[in-house]
C-alpha positions as CSV (number, residue, x, y, z in Angstrom):
1,X,8.1,-4.1,-21.0
2,X,6.0,-7.2,-20.7
3,X,6.3,-9.6,-23.7
4,X,2.5,-9.5,-24.1
5,X,2.8,-5.9,-25.3
6,X,5.4,-6.7,-27.9
7,X,4.5,-8.3,-31.3
8,X,5.0,-12.0,-31.4
9,X,7.6,-13.7,-33.6
10,X,6.0,-15.9,-36.3
11,X,8.2,-18.6,-37.9
12,X,6.8,-20.8,-40.7
13,X,9.1,-23.8,-41.0
14,X,9.2,-25.2,-44.5
15,X,11.3,-27.8,-46.3
16,X,12.5,-25.4,-48.9
17,X,12.1,-22.0,-47.3
18,X,11.4,-20.7,-43.8
19,X,9.5,-17.5,-43.4
20,X,10.1,-15.3,-40.4
21,X,8.7,-12.0,-39.2
22,X,6.7,-10.2,-36.6
23,X,3.0,-10.6,-36.0
24,X,0.8,-7.8,-37.5
25,X,2.6,-7.7,-40.9
26,X,1.0,-8.8,-44.1
27,X,4.2,-10.4,-45.4
28,X,7.2,-12.1,-43.7
29,X,10.2,-10.0,-43.1
30,X,12.5,-12.7,-44.5
31,X,12.1,-15.8,-46.6
32,X,15.2,-17.9,-45.9
33,X,16.2,-21.2,-47.6
34,X,16.1,-23.9,-44.9
35,X,19.7,-24.9,-45.2
36,X,22.7,-24.7,-42.8
37,X,26.4,-24.8,-43.7
38,X,28.3,-26.3,-40.8
39,X,32.1,-26.3,-40.4
40,X,32.9,-29.7,-39.2
41,X,36.7,-29.5,-39.7
42,X,37.2,-28.5,-36.1
43,X,36.0,-31.8,-34.9
44,X,38.8,-33.6,-36.7
45,X,41.6,-31.6,-35.0
46,X,41.9,-33.9,-32.0
47,X,41.9,-37.6,-31.5
48,X,40.9,-37.4,-27.8
49,X,43.6,-39.9,-26.5
50,X,44.5,-37.8,-23.4
51,X,43.2,-34.9,-21.3
52,X,44.9,-32.3,-23.4
53,X,43.4,-33.6,-26.5
54,X,40.0,-34.0,-24.8
55,X,40.1,-30.2,-23.9
56,X,41.1,-29.5,-27.5
57,X,38.2,-31.6,-28.8
58,X,35.8,-29.8,-26.4
59,X,37.0,-26.4,-27.7
60,X,36.7,-27.7,-31.3
61,X,33.1,-28.6,-30.6
62,X,32.4,-25.1,-29.4
63,X,34.0,-23.6,-32.5
64,X,31.9,-25.9,-34.7
65,X,28.8,-24.7,-33.0
66,X,29.7,-21.1,-33.7
67,X,31.0,-21.4,-37.2
68,X,28.1,-21.9,-39.5
69,X,25.9,-20.0,-42.0
70,X,22.2,-20.4,-43.0
71,X,20.1,-19.5,-46.1
72,X,21.6,-17.8,-49.1
73,X,24.9,-17.3,-47.3
74,X,25.2,-21.1,-46.9
75,X,24.3,-21.8,-50.5
76,X,26.8,-19.2,-51.8
77,X,29.8,-21.0,-50.1
78,X,32.1,-23.0,-52.3
79,X,30.9,-26.5,-53.0
80,X,34.3,-27.9,-52.2
81,X,35.5,-26.8,-48.9
82,X,35.2,-27.2,-45.1
83,X,31.5,-26.5,-44.9
84,X,28.9,-29.2,-45.3
85,X,25.4,-28.3,-46.3
86,X,22.6,-29.7,-44.1
87,X,18.9,-29.5,-44.8
88,X,17.2,-30.0,-41.3
89,X,13.7,-30.4,-42.7
90,X,13.0,-33.2,-45.2
91,X,9.5,-33.8,-46.6
92,X,8.0,-31.5,-43.9
93,X,9.7,-33.4,-41.1
94,X,12.6,-32.2,-39.0
95,X,15.3,-34.8,-39.3
96,X,18.2,-32.9,-37.5
97,X,17.2,-31.0,-34.4
98,X,20.7,-29.7,-33.6
99,X,20.9,-28.1,-37.1
100,X,17.3,-26.9,-36.7
101,X,18.3,-25.2,-33.5
102,X,21.2,-23.5,-35.2
103,X,18.9,-22.3,-38.0
104,X,16.4,-20.8,-35.5
105,X,19.2,-19.1,-33.6
106,X,20.4,-17.2,-36.7
107,X,16.8,-16.4,-37.7
108,X,16.1,-14.8,-34.3
109,X,19.4,-13.0,-33.5
110,X,20.8,-12.2,-36.9
111,X,17.7,-11.7,-39.1
112,X,15.0,-10.4,-36.8
113,X,17.6,-8.9,-34.4
114,X,15.5,-9.5,-31.3
115,X,15.8,-11.1,-27.9
116,X,13.6,-14.2,-27.7
117,X,13.0,-13.6,-24.0
118,X,11.0,-10.5,-24.9
119,X,8.6,-12.0,-27.4
120,X,6.0,-14.8,-27.6
121,X,6.5,-17.2,-30.4
122,X,4.2,-18.8,-33.0
123,X,5.8,-21.8,-34.8
124,X,4.1,-23.8,-37.6
125,X,4.1,-27.5,-38.0
126,X,3.0,-30.1,-40.7
127,X,-0.3,-31.9,-40.1
128,X,1.8,-35.2,-39.9
129,X,4.1,-33.9,-37.1
130,X,4.5,-36.5,-34.4
131,X,3.9,-35.7,-30.7
132,X,7.6,-36.3,-30.0
133,X,8.6,-33.7,-32.5
134,X,6.3,-31.2,-30.9
135,X,8.0,-31.9,-27.6
136,X,11.4,-31.3,-29.1
137,X,10.2,-28.0,-30.5
138,X,8.9,-26.9,-27.1
139,X,12.2,-28.0,-25.4
140,X,14.3,-26.0,-27.7
141,X,12.2,-22.9,-27.5
142,X,11.8,-22.9,-23.7
143,X,15.2,-24.3,-22.7
144,X,17.5,-22.8,-25.3
145,X,15.8,-19.5,-26.1
146,X,13.8,-19.1,-22.9
147,X,10.7,-17.7,-24.7
148,X,7.9,-16.5,-22.4
149,X,5.2,-18.2,-24.5
150,X,4.9,-20.6,-27.4
151,X,2.0,-21.5,-29.7
152,X,2.5,-24.4,-32.2
153,X,0.0,-24.0,-35.1
154,X,-0.9,-26.6,-37.7
155,X,-0.2,-25.1,-41.2
156,X,-3.5,-26.0,-43.0
157,X,-5.6,-24.3,-40.3
158,X,-3.6,-21.1,-40.8
159,X,-3.7,-21.4,-44.6
160,X,-7.5,-21.8,-44.4
161,X,-8.0,-18.7,-42.3
162,X,-5.7,-16.7,-44.5
163,X,-7.8,-17.6,-47.6
164,X,-11.0,-16.2,-46.1
165,X,-12.1,-12.8,-47.2
166,X,-14.7,-12.2,-44.5
167,X,-14.3,-11.0,-40.9
168,X,-15.9,-14.2,-39.7
169,X,-14.0,-17.0,-41.6
170,X,-15.8,-20.1,-42.6
171,X,-13.4,-22.6,-41.2
172,X,-14.5,-25.5,-43.3
173,X,-12.7,-26.6,-46.4
174,X,-9.9,-28.6,-48.0
175,X,-6.4,-27.2,-47.8
176,X,-4.2,-28.2,-50.7
177,X,-0.7,-27.3,-49.4
178,X,2.0,-27.8,-52.0
179,X,5.4,-26.8,-50.6
180,X,8.9,-27.4,-51.8
181,X,9.3,-30.8,-50.0
182,X,5.8,-32.2,-49.5
183,X,2.2,-32.0,-50.6
184,X,-0.7,-32.6,-48.2
185,X,-4.5,-32.5,-48.7
186,X,-6.1,-31.7,-45.4
187,X,-9.9,-31.5,-44.7
188,X,-11.0,-29.1,-42.0
189,X,-14.5,-28.9,-40.6
190,X,-15.4,-26.0,-38.3
191,X,-11.7,-25.4,-37.4
192,X,-11.0,-29.1,-36.7
193,X,-8.8,-31.4,-38.9
194,X,-10.3,-34.8,-39.8
195,X,-7.0,-36.6,-39.2
196,X,-8.2,-39.9,-40.7
197,X,-8.9,-38.2,-44.1
198,X,-5.5,-36.5,-44.6
199,X,-4.0,-37.5,-47.9
200,X,-0.4,-37.1,-49.1
201,X,0.7,-36.6,-52.7
202,X,4.2,-37.8,-53.6
203,X,5.1,-34.9,-55.8
204,X,6.0,-31.4,-54.6
205,X,7.8,-28.2,-55.8
206,X,11.3,-29.7,-55.6
207,X,10.2,-32.6,-57.8
208,X,9.0,-30.1,-60.5
209,X,12.5,-28.5,-60.3
210,X,14.1,-31.9,-60.9
211,X,11.8,-32.6,-63.8
212,X,12.6,-29.3,-65.5
213,X,16.4,-30.0,-65.0
214,X,16.0,-33.6,-66.3
215,X,14.2,-32.4,-69.5
216,X,16.8,-29.7,-70.2
217,X,19.7,-32.2,-69.7
218,X,18.0,-34.9,-71.9
219,X,17.6,-32.4,-74.7
220,X,21.4,-31.7,-74.5
221,X,21.2,-28.1,-73.2
222,X,24.6,-26.9,-71.9
223,X,24.0,-26.0,-68.3
224,X,26.8,-25.5,-65.8
225,X,26.6,-28.6,-63.6
226,X,27.6,-26.7,-60.4
227,X,24.7,-24.3,-60.8
228,X,22.2,-26.6,-62.6
229,X,19.7,-27.0,-59.8
230,X,19.5,-23.3,-59.1
231,X,19.0,-22.5,-62.8
232,X,16.3,-25.1,-63.1
233,X,14.5,-23.6,-60.1
234,X,14.6,-20.2,-61.6
235,X,13.4,-21.5,-64.9
236,X,10.5,-23.1,-63.1
237,X,9.6,-19.9,-61.2
238,X,9.9,-17.6,-64.3
239,X,8.5,-19.6,-67.2
240,X,6.5,-22.7,-66.1
241,X,2.7,-22.7,-66.3
242,X,-0.2,-25.2,-66.2
243,X,-1.8,-26.1,-69.6
244,X,-5.5,-26.9,-70.0
245,X,-4.7,-29.7,-72.4
246,X,-1.3,-31.2,-72.8
247,X,-1.8,-32.4,-76.4
248,X,-3.0,-29.0,-77.6
249,X,0.0,-27.4,-75.8
250,X,2.4,-29.6,-77.8
251,X,0.7,-28.6,-81.0
252,X,0.9,-24.9,-80.2
253,X,4.6,-25.2,-79.4
254,X,5.3,-27.1,-82.7
255,X,3.3,-24.6,-84.8
256,X,4.8,-21.4,-83.4
257,X,8.1,-22.2,-81.6
258,X,9.3,-18.6,-81.7
259,X,6.3,-17.5,-79.7
260,X,6.4,-20.1,-77.0
261,X,10.1,-21.1,-76.7
262,X,12.0,-18.8,-74.3
263,X,15.7,-18.1,-74.2
264,X,17.7,-18.4,-71.0
265,X,21.1,-16.5,-70.9
266,X,23.6,-16.6,-68.1
267,X,27.3,-16.7,-67.2
268,X,29.2,-19.7,-65.8
269,X,30.2,-18.9,-62.2
270,X,33.7,-20.3,-62.4
271,X,34.9,-19.4,-65.9
272,X,32.7,-16.3,-66.4
273,X,31.9,-17.6,-69.9
274,X,28.4,-16.7,-71.1
275,X,26.0,-19.5,-72.1
276,X,22.4,-19.8,-73.2
277,X,19.8,-22.4,-73.9
278,X,16.1,-22.8,-74.9
279,X,13.2,-23.4,-72.6
280,X,10.6,-25.3,-74.4
281,X,8.3,-28.2,-73.5
282,X,9.4,-28.2,-69.9
283,X,7.5,-24.9,-69.4
284,X,4.2,-26.9,-69.2
285,X,5.5,-30.5,-68.6
286,X,6.9,-29.5,-65.2
287,X,3.6,-28.6,-63.5
288,X,1.8,-31.3,-65.5
289,X,3.1,-33.9,-63.1
290,X,0.5,-32.8,-60.6
291,X,-2.2,-34.0,-63.1
292,X,-0.2,-36.9,-64.7
293,X,2.2,-38.0,-62.0
294,X,3.3,-41.1,-64.1
295,X,5.5,-38.7,-66.1
296,X,7.8,-38.6,-63.1
297,X,6.8,-41.6,-61.0
298,X,6.2,-44.6,-63.2
299,X,4.3,-46.7,-60.5
300,X,2.0,-43.9,-59.4
301,X,-0.8,-42.7,-61.6
302,X,-3.3,-40.9,-59.3
303,X,-3.7,-37.2,-60.2
304,X,-3.9,-34.5,-57.6
305,X,-7.6,-33.8,-58.4
306,X,-8.4,-37.5,-57.6
307,X,-6.5,-37.4,-54.4
308,X,-8.6,-34.3,-53.3
309,X,-11.8,-36.2,-54.3
310,X,-10.7,-39.3,-52.3
311,X,-10.0,-37.0,-49.3
312,X,-13.4,-35.5,-49.4
313,X,-15.2,-38.8,-50.0
314,X,-13.4,-40.3,-46.9
315,X,-14.8,-37.5,-44.7
316,X,-18.2,-37.8,-43.0
317,X,-21.0,-37.5,-45.6
318,X,-22.6,-34.4,-44.0
319,X,-19.4,-32.4,-44.4
320,X,-18.6,-33.2,-48.1
321,X,-20.6,-30.4,-49.8
322,X,-18.9,-27.8,-47.6
323,X,-15.5,-29.3,-48.3
324,X,-16.0,-29.3,-52.1
325,X,-17.2,-25.7,-51.9
326,X,-14.0,-24.4,-50.4
327,X,-10.8,-26.0,-51.7
328,X,-8.0,-23.6,-50.7
329,X,-4.6,-23.5,-52.3
330,X,-1.5,-22.8,-50.2
331,X,2.2,-22.8,-51.0
332,X,4.5,-21.4,-53.6
333,X,4.1,-24.5,-55.9
334,X,0.4,-23.6,-56.4
335,X,1.3,-20.3,-58.0
336,X,1.8,-21.6,-61.6
337,X,-0.4,-19.7,-64.1
338,X,-3.5,-21.7,-64.8
339,X,-3.1,-24.1,-61.9
340,X,-6.3,-23.1,-60.1
341,X,-8.4,-23.3,-63.3
342,X,-7.0,-26.7,-64.3
343,X,-7.5,-28.2,-60.8
344,X,-11.1,-26.9,-60.6
345,X,-11.9,-28.2,-64.0
346,X,-10.6,-31.7,-63.3
347,X,-12.1,-31.9,-59.8
348,X,-15.5,-30.7,-61.0
349,X,-15.4,-33.3,-63.8
350,X,-14.8,-36.1,-61.3
351,X,-17.7,-34.9,-59.1
352,X,-20.1,-34.4,-62.0
353,X,-19.3,-37.8,-63.5
354,X,-20.1,-39.4,-60.2
355,X,-23.5,-37.6,-60.0
356,X,-24.3,-38.5,-63.6
357,X,-23.6,-42.2,-62.8
358,X,-25.6,-42.0,-59.6
359,X,-28.6,-40.4,-61.4
360,X,-28.5,-43.1,-64.1
361,X,-28.6,-45.7,-61.4
362,X,-31.4,-44.1,-59.4
363,X,-33.7,-43.4,-62.4
364,X,-35.8,-40.4,-63.2
365,X,-37.8,-40.3,-60.0
366,X,-34.9,-39.5,-57.7
367,X,-31.9,-37.5,-58.7
368,X,-28.9,-36.2,-56.8
369,X,-28.5,-32.4,-56.4
370,X,-25.6,-30.7,-58.1
371,X,-22.5,-30.2,-56.0
372,X,-20.7,-26.9,-56.0
373,X,-16.9,-27.2,-56.6
374,X,-14.8,-24.2,-55.9
375,X,-11.0,-24.1,-55.9
376,X,-9.9,-20.9,-54.1
377,X,-6.9,-19.0,-55.3
378,X,-5.8,-15.7,-53.6
379,X,-2.9,-13.3,-53.9
380,X,-1.2,-14.3,-50.7
381,X,-1.3,-18.1,-51.1
382,X,2.5,-18.2,-51.5
383,X,2.9,-17.2,-47.8
384,X,-0.7,-18.0,-46.7
385,X,0.5,-20.0,-43.7
386,X,2.7,-17.3,-42.4
387,X,0.0,-14.6,-42.9
388,X,-2.5,-16.8,-41.1
389,X,0.0,-17.0,-38.2
390,X,0.6,-13.3,-38.3
391,X,-3.2,-12.7,-37.9
392,X,-3.6,-15.3,-35.1
393,X,-0.6,-13.9,-33.2
394,X,-2.1,-10.4,-33.5
395,X,-5.3,-11.3,-31.7
396,X,-5.6,-10.0,-28.1
397,X,-6.7,-13.6,-27.1
398,X,-3.3,-14.9,-28.3
399,X,-1.8,-14.1,-24.9
400,X,-4.7,-15.5,-23.0
401,X,-5.7,-19.0,-22.1
402,X,-7.3,-19.8,-25.5
403,X,-7.8,-18.4,-28.9
404,X,-11.4,-19.2,-29.0
405,X,-13.5,-21.5,-31.2
406,X,-11.5,-21.6,-34.4
407,X,-8.1,-21.9,-32.6
408,X,-8.8,-23.8,-29.4
409,X,-5.2,-24.6,-28.5
410,X,-3.9,-22.6,-25.6
411,X,-0.6,-20.6,-25.8
412,X,1.9,-22.5,-23.6
413,X,3.8,-20.3,-21.2
414,X,7.2,-20.7,-19.6
415,X,5.5,-21.2,-16.2
416,X,3.5,-24.1,-17.7
417,X,6.6,-25.6,-19.1
418,X,8.5,-25.3,-15.8
419,X,5.6,-27.0,-14.0
420,X,4.6,-29.7,-16.4
421,X,7.5,-30.2,-18.8
422,X,7.6,-30.6,-22.6
423,X,4.4,-32.8,-22.5
424,X,2.3,-29.6,-22.7
425,X,3.4,-29.3,-26.3
426,X,2.6,-32.9,-27.2
427,X,-1.0,-32.6,-28.3
428,X,-3.0,-30.3,-30.7
429,X,-6.7,-29.9,-29.9
430,X,-7.6,-29.1,-33.5
431,X,-7.5,-32.9,-34.2
432,X,-10.0,-33.5,-31.4
433,X,-13.2,-32.3,-33.1
434,X,-16.5,-34.2,-33.2
435,X,-15.4,-36.1,-36.3
């Protein structure tokens, strides 16, 4: 059967988790921690001083390529052993392509259990991905996996399309993508990214985990050191929320500690001895760093709401109202309870204060019109990028020359790659709009 008649494989590559599945589904089939455990002990078995040792070293290299684990299997291996953990994506950028190739190989063959030669592929990329990295991605997919077609989609575009509730999506808005390793604020106008207005925020989901762990340790809570990071991550996901006012939240906790302080109970993995500790102020102090980043980074004091405002203000003036009207949240670290309301309140205050100041300067005869500010939260924002990719790869146009107005990039085929090389993957047309 022709690959165009089979569902495409959609892989959303993230710093913390990679989501994989087949196009047409609402949710990814697997959400896998982006980590690889590699056995490098084989490489030390030969010193390569003669031909026999050279052959042994060659065989050891092959064994090292075969003996590895990814995801939860990799994390469950003993911390002291022959396997070394490698995180191929750091801050949304692939830093180890050999390890990334191993990771994709396991995703395709062991998790999805499919032959890559029988499926088109849609991979996602960060808005700050370099042209060289796009070439590497194309080389691996076409050379190693021999895929018949490849589409590399920019994550904010997919997230914006996933957040729309209409059949004809309004592809103008600001995407606030907060993942485990990086936070980007990306303005999109009519399906095109305004590259010069992209803003980065130095705090992401992993930083919130580190803050929760730091607060617990500073308070003297007895947490098993070998499992401390995993426990902090679970505490963050289960108990953390965004407060509307940090001072009032402190007062609430102090007045009724029994109501707001949670109890965590577990068992130490090595000794099997039970332990427990209290979860208090860190419940709201963790997510608070998005609004008061100086809590975590002493020399950085710009809150996320102000970064979004700076992003919009740096865009062309005729696009700003549309951008404020559709601020779309994406990523698991935007799922904290109360996050959307707090962000909208802070962003609207910044915009309203600017209008008030402008009206006072202009006088009573001329006044600025109110600006609608709307921060969009939706049920699938945790996997919005993957869902957007699933929708795009389900379109009949996906296998044709172009996906149309909102997704102008063509799907690169194996024939194109054989004729022109990896340079066909180098550029992304969505950065080439009128702005």
